[in-house]
C-alpha positions in Angstrom: -43.9 29.9 -8.3 -43.2 28.4 -11.5 -41.4 24.9 -10.6 -40.0 22.5 -13.1 -39.5 18.9 -12.1 -36.9 16.3 -13.1 -37.0 12.5 -12.5 -33.7 11.3 -12.1 -31.1 9.0 -11.1 -27.6 10.8 -10.9 -25.7 8.2 -10.9 -23.2 9.7 -11.1 -24.0 13.2 -11.5 -22.2 15.1 -14.7 -22.2 17.8 -16.8 -25.0 16.6 -19.1 -27.0 16.8 -15.5 -26.2 20.1 -14.6 -27.2 21.4 -18.6 -30.5 19.8 -18.1 -31.2 21.7 -14.6 -29.8 25.3 -15.9 -32.1 24.8 -18.9 -34.7 24.0 -16.8 -33.8 27.1 -14.6 -34.2 29.3 -17.8 -37.8 29.3 -17.9 -38.6 28.4 -13.8 -38.3 29.8 -11.0 -37.4 26.4 -9.0 -36.2 23.2 -9.6 -37.3 20.1 -7.8 -35.7 16.5 -8.2 -37.1 13.3 -7.7 -34.4 11.4 -7.5 -33.9 7.3 -6.8 -32.5 6.2 -3.4 -29.7 3.5 -3.4 -31.2 1.4 -5.4 -31.2 2.0 -9.2 -33.9 1.5 -12.5 -30.9 -1.0 -13.8 -31.0 -3.3 -11.0 -27.9 -2.0 -9.3 -26.5 0.4 -6.3 -26.0 4.0 -7.3 -22.1 4.7 -7.4 -22.8 7.6 -4.5 -25.2 7.1 -1.8 -28.6 9.1 -2.3 -27.3 12.1 0.4 -24.0 12.5 -1.8 -25.9 12.8 -5.4 -28.8 14.8 -3.7 -26.0 17.4 -2.5 -24.4 17.3 -6.0 -27.6 18.3 -7.5 -28.0 21.1 -4.8 -24.9 22.6 -5.5 -25.5 22.5 -9.4 -28.8 24.6 -9.5 -31.6 22.3 -8.0 -33.8 23.6 -4.9 -35.2 20.5 -3.5 -34.7 16.8 -3.9 -37.1 14.2 -2.8 -36.7 10.4 -2.6 -38.2 7.9 -5.2 -38.7 4.9 -3.0 -37.5 1.5 -3.9 -40.3 0.0 -5.3 -40.0 2.6 -7.5 -37.0 3.3 -8.9 -36.1 -0.2 -9.0 -38.6 -1.2 -11.6 -39.2 -1.0 -15.2 -39.9 1.6 -17.2 -43.6 2.1 -16.9 -43.4 1.7 -12.9 -40.4 4.0 -12.3 -42.2 6.6 -14.5 -45.3 6.1 -12.7 -44.0 6.5 -9.2 -41.2 9.7 -10.4 -44.2 11.7 -12.3 -46.9 10.9 -9.3 -44.5 12.7 -6.6 -43.4 15.3 -8.9 -47.1 16.1 -9.1 -47.8 15.8 -5.3 -44.7 18.6 -5.6 -47.1 20.9 -7.7 -44.5 21.4 -10.9 -45.6 23.0 -14.1 -43.4 21.1 -16.2 -41.5 18.1 -16.5 -38.2 18.1 -17.9 -36.6 15.1 -19.6 -33.3 14.6 -21.6 -33.9 12.7 -24.8 -32.4 11.8 -28.6 -35.2 13.4 -29.7 -37.2 16.8 -28.9 -40.0 16.3 -31.1 -43.2 16.6 -28.7 -45.7 15.1 -31.2 -43.4 11.8 -31.8 -43.2 10.8 -28.2 -47.0 11.8 -28.0 -47.8 9.7 -31.0 -45.9 6.8 -29.4 -47.3 7.2 -25.9 -51.1 7.0 -27.7 -49.9 4.2 -29.6 -48.8 1.9 -26.8 -52.0 2.7 -24.9 -54.2 1.4 -27.7 -55.7 -1.9 -28.3 -54.2 -2.4 -31.4 -50.4 -2.3 -30.1 -51.6 -4.8 -26.9 -52.9 -7.0 -29.9 -49.6 -6.8 -31.9 -47.5 -7.2 -28.3 -49.0 -10.6 -28.0 -48.7 -12.0 -31.6 -44.8 -10.7 -31.4 -44.0 -12.2 -28.1 -46.0 -15.7 -28.7 -43.5 -15.5 -32.1 -40.5 -15.9 -29.7 -39.0 -12.1 -29.8 -38.2 -10.9 -26.8 -40.3 -8.1 -25.1 -38.1 -5.4 -26.2 -38.1 -6.3 -29.4 -41.8 -7.1 -29.6 -42.6 -4.2 -28.3 -40.5 -2.4 -31.3 -42.4 -4.4 -34.0 -45.9 -3.8 -32.4 -45.1 -0.2 -32.3 -44.0 0.1 -35.8 -47.2 -1.8 -36.5 -49.9 0.5 -35.2 -47.5 4.4 -35.6 -45.7 6.0 -37.6 -42.6 5.5 -35.6 -39.6 3.9 -36.9 -38.8 0.2 -35.1 -35.6 1.7 -33.6 -37.7 4.3 -31.8 -37.7 2.5 -28.7 -33.9 1.2 -28.6 -33.1 4.4 -27.0 -33.8 4.2 -23.0 -34.2 8.1 -22.9 -37.0 8.0 -25.5 -38.9 5.0 -23.3 -38.9 7.0 -20.2 -40.0 10.3 -22.1 -42.7 8.4 -23.8 -43.8 6.5 -20.3 -43.6 10.2 -18.4 -46.3 11.2 -20.7 -48.4 8.1 -20.3 -48.0 8.5 -16.6 -49.1 12.1 -16.6 -52.1 11.6 -18.6 -53.0 8.4 -16.5 -52.5 10.8 -13.2 -54.7 13.4 -15.0 -51.8 16.1 -14.5 -51.9 19.2 -15.2 -47.9 19.3 -15.7 -46.5 19.4 -19.2 -43.8 17.1 -20.4 -40.5 19.6 -22.1 -37.9 17.3 -23.3 -34.6 18.6 -23.4 -32.1 17.1 -26.6 -29.1 15.0 -24.6 -26.0 16.9 -25.4 -22.7 15.0 -26.4 -23.6 11.5 -25.8 -26.1 8.7 -25.2 -26.6 7.1 -22.3 -24.7 3.7 -22.7 -22.0 5.2 -25.0 -18.5 3.9 -24.8 -16.3 7.0 -24.7 -17.3 10.8 -24.3 -18.1 13.5 -26.8 -16.4 16.4 -25.5 -17.1 17.6 -22.6 -20.1 15.2 -21.7 -19.5 11.4 -21.3 -22.3 8.8 -20.6 -23.3 7.7 -17.0 -22.2 4.1 -17.7 -18.4 5.4 -18.5 -18.4 7.2 -15.9 -19.1 4.4 -13.5 -16.6 2.5 -15.4 -14.2 4.9 -14.5 -15.1 5.0 -10.8 -14.4 1.3 -10.8 -11.1 1.3 -12.5 -10.2 4.1 -10.2 -9.6 6.6 -13.0 -10.0 10.3 -13.1 -13.3 11.7 -14.6 -13.0 15.2 -13.4 -13.5 17.3 -17.1 -17.0 15.5 -17.3 -18.4 16.6 -14.2 -19.0 20.1 -12.8 -15.9 21.3 -10.9 -18.2 22.7 -7.9 -18.9 18.7 -7.3 -15.7 16.9 -8.3 -14.2 17.3 -4.2 -16.8 15.4 -3.1 -16.4 12.7 -5.7 -13.2 12.4 -4.6 -13.9 11.9 -0.6 -17.4 10.4 -0.9 -17.4 6.1 -0.2 -18.5 4.4 -3.6 -20.5 1.2 -4.2 -19.9 -2.0 -5.9 -22.9 -4.6 -5.4 -20.3 -7.4 -5.8 -19.4 -6.4 -2.5 -22.7 -7.9 -1.6 -22.3 -11.3 -3.5 -22.7 -13.8 -0.9 -25.3 -11.8 1.4 -27.4 -12.2 -1.7 -26.8 -15.5 -2.0 -27.1 -16.3 1.9 -30.3 -14.2 1.7 -32.1 -15.7 -2.1 -30.9 -19.5 -0.5 -33.7 -18.7 2.6 -36.5 -18.5 -0.5 -38.9 -20.9 -1.0 -40.7 -21.3 -4.7 -43.7 -19.2 -3.2 -41.5 -16.3 -2.7 -40.4 -15.8 -6.2 -44.1 -16.1 -7.6 -44.8 -12.9 -5.8 -41.9 -10.9 -7.4 -42.7 -7.9 -9.2 -42.5 -8.1 -13.0 -42.3 -11.7 -12.4 -43.9 -13.9 -15.6 -43.5 -16.6 -17.9 -42.3 -19.5 -15.3 -39.4 -16.9 -14.9 -39.2 -17.6 -11.4 -38.7 -21.0 -11.8 -35.7 -20.5 -13.5 -34.6 -17.7 -10.9 -35.1 -20.7 -7.9 -32.9 -23.6 -9.8 -30.1 -21.4 -10.5 -29.6 -19.8 -7.1 -29.5 -23.6 -5.3 -26.3 -23.8 -7.9 -24.6 -20.4 -8.3 -21.8 -19.5 -6.3 -21.5 -16.2 -7.0 -23.8 -13.0 -8.0 -22.2 -12.4 -11.1 -23.0 -16.0 -11.7 -26.6 -16.4 -10.8 -27.6 -13.5 -13.4 -25.8 -15.3 -16.1 -27.5 -18.4 -15.2 -30.7 -16.7 -15.5 -30.1 -14.9 -18.4 -31.5 -15.8 -21.7 -32.0 -13.9 -25.1 -35.6 -13.5 -23.9 -34.6 -11.6 -20.6 -32.8 -8.9 -20.7 -29.7 -8.4 -17.7 -31.5 -5.5 -16.1 -34.6 -7.3 -15.3 -32.9 -10.0 -14.0 -31.0 -8.0 -12.0 -33.8 -6.3 -10.7 -35.3 -9.5 -9.9 -32.4 -11.1 -8.0 -32.3 -7.7 -5.7 -35.8 -7.7 -5.2 -36.2 -11.4 -4.2 -32.8 -10.8 -1.7 -34.4 -7.5 -0.1 -38.0 -9.5 0.1 -39.8 -6.9 -2.1 -43.1 -7.9 -3.4 -45.4 -6.9 -6.1 -47.7 -5.5 -3.9 -45.9 -1.9 -5.5 -47.2 -2.4 -9.0 -49.6 0.4 -10.4 -49.4 2.1 -6.9 -48.7 5.8 -6.3 -45.8 6.5 -3.5 -47.0 6.9 -0.3 -44.9 9.8 1.2 -42.6 12.8 0.2 -39.3 11.8 1.7 -36.9 15.1 1.4 -33.5 14.4 1.0 -32.3 17.6 0.8 -33.0 21.6 0.1 -31.7 25.2 -0.2 -33.6 28.4 1.0 -36.1 28.4 -2.4 -36.4 24.4 -1.4 -37.7 25.3 2.2 -40.4 27.4 0.6 -41.6 24.9 -1.2 -41.7 22.5 1.3 -43.7 25.0 3.4 -46.3 25.2 0.4 -46.0 21.5 -0.2 -47.2 20.9 3.4 -49.9 23.3 3.3 -51.3 21.4 0.1 -50.6 18.1 0.3 -52.6 15.4 2.3 -49.2 13.0 1.4 -47.0 12.6 4.7 -44.0 15.0 4.0 -41.0 13.3 5.8 -38.2 15.4 7.2 -37.1 13.9 10.7 -37.3 10.4 12.3 -40.6 11.5 13.9 -42.5 11.5 11.1 -40.9 8.8 9.7 -42.2 6.4 12.9 -46.0 7.8 12.7 -46.3 6.6 9.4 -49.3 3.5 9.0 -50.7 1.5 6.4 -48.9 1.4 2.9 -46.7 4.1 4.1 -45.5 2.3 6.4 -44.7 -0.9 4.8 -42.8 1.2 1.7 -40.5 2.7 4.4 -39.8 -0.1 6.2 -39.0 -1.9 3.1 -36.7 0.9 2.2 -34.9 1.0 5.4 -34.1 -3.0 4.9 -32.9 -1.7 1.5 -30.6 1.0 2.6 -29.5 -1.0 5.9 -28.2 -3.9 2.9 -26.7 -1.8 0.5 -24.6 0.1 2.9 -22.6 -2.7 3.0 -21.5 -2.3 -0.5 -20.1 1.0 -0.4 -16.5 1.5 0.6 -15.9 2.4 3.4 -19.2 0.7 4.6 -22.3 3.2 5.4 -23.9 3.2 9.2 -27.0 1.0 9.8 -30.2 3.1 10.6 -29.4 6.1 8.0 -33.2 6.3 7.3 -33.6 7.0 11.1 -31.0 9.2 11.6 -30.0 11.3 8.4 -31.5 14.5 8.3 -31.7 16.3 5.1 -28.8 18.5 3.4 -28.8 21.8 2.9 -25.5 23.1 1.3 -25.0 26.6 -0.3 -25.7 26.6 -4.1 -22.6 27.1 -6.1 -22.7 30.2 -8.5 
């Protein structure tokens, strides 16, 4: 069975996501989505919980949805890509589809090759030493060693596509990347373009209580109206409590910590009186807000750098249909990784897999408090994969 893979967040699911899945289905018999759990890459809590988003994906063309654990879902682009591509390869996909602003595979590959070159590393060090932000230094270093324009890495979709290529090469994967030019609008665009709107625009509608039905598939709009939604600010005091109990050494072990940022974070925690105040006390021109949000959440949840550079140690199924069930049986027969569908399988984990699952449980129990109404505690050991009927 020829299988397409998509690494996603679906935060929230919209018409552009459905278009990507439909595009993949034109040339493939099945679609598997590796989807972030309740914590996403921008250092935030997904507006809808993971099972709701998995259900939306299945209703709109996906066959199997697998969870990307928190150590990879809430990480920078390189670690996010490594975790996602690893799980897609474990699922046996033939192609990886991704939304980008350019569908020029050769240009994306050139950028990926350049980022892996010694010359790029040397130029990156030079531009960082000059006081540039990491993003600006990266853009300048890439331009210095390739034909890519300096603004090529300003687009987050391009960045992810490039990191997917690097991860696939690192994994020695046979799967090929299939870039799909995004329809209508960019991921952080302020306004919609026809039937397509960005995730950030739709999250804004949710927070303001405004309808956004014309930008999501009609089959999932009932779920959008009835399911609990999250606001990370509901956890402000919980975060401050968790963070004030940490010592300086705890911050030195955070994922992606460097350049004395742990000291700045520790000092800010002693005086901040809200989650938002903490973020802005730590943020500088050199440290983008998304990175600060990830560090704050990682510290509150007790996540460390033990995840960095490693592959997810299990496959956690969030939902499937009839085709997905056949895929699961095929994966189970070929894949040595633990395949988690029920609580008994989760409780049998050992070693690094047990650590990852335990920290995932802790993260899910905390983020459950950000939803309104609050989600149940212990969902990792009680919730079963969903199995809705696919929409026509």
